[in-house]
C-alpha positions in Angstrom: -8.1 1.2 38.9 -9.1 4.9 38.3 -5.7 6.1 39.3 -4.4 4.5 36.1 -6.6 6.8 34.1 -6.7 10.5 33.3 -9.8 12.6 32.7 -10.2 14.1 29.3 -12.7 16.3 27.6 -14.6 15.4 24.4 -13.7 17.9 21.8 -15.8 16.5 18.9 -17.7 13.3 18.0 -18.0 12.7 14.2 -20.8 10.3 13.1 -20.2 8.2 10.1 -22.3 5.7 8.1 -22.3 2.0 9.0 -22.3 2.6 12.8 -18.8 4.1 12.8 -17.7 7.3 14.5 -14.6 9.2 15.6 -14.0 10.8 18.9 -11.6 13.7 19.3 -10.4 14.2 22.9 -8.1 16.5 24.8 -6.4 14.8 27.7 -3.1 15.2 29.7 -1.4 12.0 28.5 2.3 11.3 28.9 4.3 10.9 25.7 3.4 8.0 23.3 4.3 6.8 19.8 2.4 6.7 16.5 0.9 3.2 16.1 0.1 2.7 19.8 -3.3 2.3 21.5 -4.8 3.1 24.8 -8.1 2.5 26.6 -11.2 4.8 26.6 -13.5 4.5 29.5 -16.7 5.8 31.1 -18.3 5.5 34.5 -21.2 3.1 34.1 -23.3 2.1 37.1 -20.6 3.2 39.4 -17.8 1.3 37.7 -15.2 2.4 35.2 -15.7 0.4 32.0 -13.0 0.6 29.4 -11.9 -0.9 26.0 -8.7 -0.6 23.9 -8.7 1.7 20.8 -5.9 2.9 18.5 -4.8 6.5 18.3 -5.4 7.7 14.7 -3.7 11.0 15.3 0.1 11.7 15.5 1.4 12.2 19.1 2.4 15.7 18.2 -1.2 16.7 17.5 -3.0 18.9 20.0 -5.9 16.4 20.4 -6.1 12.6 20.7 -8.4 11.0 18.1 -9.9 7.5 17.9 -12.0 5.7 15.2 -14.6 3.3 16.5 -17.6 1.2 15.5 -20.7 0.9 17.6 -21.5 -2.6 18.9 -25.3 -2.5 19.0 -25.6 -4.6 22.2 -22.3 -3.4 23.7 -21.9 -1.8 27.1 -19.5 0.9 26.2 -19.5 1.8 22.5 -23.1 3.0 22.3 -22.4 5.4 25.2 -19.2 6.6 23.6 -21.1 7.3 20.4 -23.6 9.4 22.2 -21.1 11.6 23.9 -21.2 15.4 23.3 -18.6 18.1 23.2 -17.5 18.9 26.8 -18.3 15.5 28.3 -15.8 13.8 30.5 -14.0 10.7 29.2 -11.3 8.6 30.8 -8.1 7.6 29.1 -5.6 5.0 30.3 -2.5 6.9 31.2 0.1 4.7 29.5 -0.2 3.9 25.8 0.6 0.3 24.7 1.5 -1.4 21.5 4.7 -2.5 19.8 3.9 -1.4 16.3 6.1 1.7 16.4 8.9 3.0 14.2 11.5 1.8 16.6 10.3 -1.8 16.5 9.3 -2.3 12.9 12.1 -3.8 10.8 13.7 -2.3 7.7 12.2 -3.1 4.4 11.5 -1.4 1.0 7.8 -1.4 1.4 5.3 -1.4 4.3 2.0 -3.0 3.8 -1.1 -2.8 6.0 -3.7 -5.6 5.9 -6.4 -4.2 8.1 -10.2 -4.6 8.6 -12.8 -2.2 9.8 -11.6 0.3 12.3 -8.2 -1.4 12.3 -7.3 1.1 9.6 -6.7 3.5 12.5 -3.1 2.1 12.9 -2.3 3.1 9.3 -3.7 6.6 9.8 -1.5 7.1 12.8 1.7 5.6 11.4 1.5 7.3 8.0 1.5 10.6 9.8 4.9 9.8 11.5 7.9 11.3 9.6 10.2 8.6 10.9 8.0 5.9 9.3 7.7 7.8 6.1 11.5 8.1 5.9 12.0 4.4 6.7 10.1 2.9 3.8 9.8 3.7 0.1 6.2 2.6 -0.6 3.1 2.1 1.6 0.2 -0.1 0.6 -3.0 -0.2 2.7 -5.5 -3.0 2.0 -8.6 -2.2 4.0 -11.2 -4.9 4.2 -14.8 -3.7 4.8 -18.2 -5.2 4.1 -19.5 -2.3 1.9 -18.6 1.2 0.7 -20.6 2.7 3.6 -17.7 1.8 5.9 -15.0 3.7 4.0 -14.5 7.0 5.9 -10.9 8.0 5.4 -10.6 7.7 1.6 -9.9 11.4 1.1 -7.3 11.6 3.9 -5.4 8.5 2.9 -5.5 9.4 -0.8 -3.8 12.8 -0.1 -0.9 11.4 1.9 1.5 11.3 -1.1 2.2 9.5 -4.3 3.9 6.6 -2.4 0.8 5.8 -0.3 -1.6 3.4 -2.0 -5.0 2.9 -0.4 -7.2 0.0 -1.6 -10.5 -0.6 0.1 -11.6 -4.2 -0.4 -15.4 -4.8 -0.3 -16.5 -8.3 0.8 -20.3 -8.0 0.5 -20.9 -5.7 -2.4 -19.5 -5.0 -5.9 -18.5 -1.4 -6.7 -16.4 -0.5 -9.7 -14.4 2.0 -7.7 -13.1 -0.5 -5.3 -11.6 -4.0 -5.1 -13.9 -6.9 -4.3 -13.1 -10.0 -2.2 -11.3 -10.7 1.0 -7.8 -9.7 2.2 -7.2 -13.3 3.2 -7.9 -14.4 -0.4 -5.1 -12.0 -1.6 -3.3 -14.4 -3.8 -6.5 -15.8 -5.4 -8.4 -12.5 -5.8 -6.4 -9.4 -5.3 -2.7 -9.9 -6.3 -3.3 -9.3 -10.0 -5.5 -6.2 -9.4 -2.9 -4.0 -7.9 0.5 -3.0 -9.3 2.6 -3.2 -6.1 4.5 -6.4 -5.6 4.3 -8.2 -2.2 7.4 -10.4 -1.6 9.3 -11.4 1.6 12.4 -9.9 0.1 11.0 -6.4 -0.1 8.0 -6.1 2.2 6.9 -6.0 5.8 3.2 -6.4 6.6 1.2 -5.1 9.6 -2.0 -7.1 10.4 -4.7 -5.3 12.5 -8.4 -5.8 12.9 -10.7 -8.8 13.1 -8.9 -11.7 15.0 -10.1 -14.3 12.4 -8.6 -12.2 9.6 -5.3 -12.0 11.5 -5.1 -15.7 12.1 -6.1 -16.6 8.5 -3.7 -13.9 7.0 -0.8 -15.1 9.1 -1.4 -18.7 7.9 -1.7 -17.6 4.3 1.4 -15.4 4.4 3.4 -18.2 6.1 2.6 -20.4 3.1 4.2 -17.8 0.8 7.5 -17.4 2.7 6.6 -14.8 5.2 7.3 -15.3 8.9 6.3 -13.5 12.1 8.6 -10.7 13.2 10.3 -11.1 16.6 12.9 -9.0 18.3 15.5 -11.8 18.3 14.3 -13.3 15.1 13.5 -10.6 12.4 10.6 -11.5 10.1 8.0 -10.0 7.8 4.7 -9.9 9.8 3.8 -7.7 12.7 0.3 -8.1 14.2 -1.8 -6.4 16.9 -4.7 -8.1 18.7 -7.1 -6.2 20.9 -9.4 -9.0 21.8 
């Protein structure tokens, strides 16, 4: 198994509120695409334990970067959170994932419906010049429980006038952000944002909590959207890690 991984060095670990953190790594990976993911791993009790995480950097960047949340009773994430600069970390050699500029269909607008650290896929794709040229407008709906889990507001807000970032808080009310759930879009959110979501003009990426992906897919199907397939183009692309 270890021959499928390369050894990288931790460059920086950034601690955020809400148990979230970012790891910046330098590792000799083969080429990959914005929007893909790989596995991060550590040796634990003599075994290599790994989990899948999205790149949040662009592949042309010098370092690889990942956005994670600590699972309190998890085997791997607390150890990743405790890493220090210079520590070894294992990365799966070959990136995976089909949400790339080559596979996403044409549309006027690209929407991201993401929860938690699933916003990482938006961070990566929005740094890709080919994605930015492919669509006119970008709308990121980011579902989190509270404002303490919004960590990339500044970066996403500075990506250009055609990038619209909307954090959606489910457990608290804050006048600066939307309140509700992404999966209640048509009941709670549609009238609160100016961008129009229609099957004729939009493609949607779903990433994050599996329950959100399932519920969102059902909701969107009821409004004329269908899953995108290579041989049957549609409006919804989704990524499931677990």
